[in-house]
Steps between C-alpha positions, in 0.01 A plus 500: 500500500240242593372229270153651498634832367696313231184312396315830464785660301521204262126489441457876469796541264365226277155658491618856440742398225223313322265796520742773403719353231325188382831316535442278800848355536736778614397562861453131589838425344667767714325373815598143422862597437510694828340236719565166333762420763305648790536332838123451503424231240138617476611839364726342237227255397236776487724717279566202270130421470412864425765508228349183352160668514632812328661299220181298447273804487745680271478208257118511516509872421733451203268230362197727545675787320599263218140384466379860509740611226504202269189289548198668654475841656187410699641178646833668577322787672294261709812303595686817602203610711485157665874509569478850648203413723659173607825681576321750725282239672772245572749760614243648735464155654877464513543841664250411771687177576839675488379767743403223741843341462366193319710419191309187404274649228546329164395682184297301250649435155858547619777288356808410700781651291737538794493187707561484870875472569629164615627483855 
């Protein structure tokens, strides 16, 4: 399987998991576990970065739900809408880059939970 196909699978699985279940972490975690030791370092790095993105956006969603339930329904609703629109927009950009075989796209507001392995 080529690197370009792996980029598309990683990006698409991350996007579909976020849309269908609302739990962003499962598909990127599986992709990262499958390809973290891939012979192509770009694939392993791309999977790691998408897992970092999924964890970050999951945390943002949990905070928005907390705000919705316990502080302000209007602010929480606006945050959830912003997260959903941002998720769709940024993953559309990521899918376009992945389809071209370019894994260099960096999501905004992503924390580096899993650091790049030392060589």
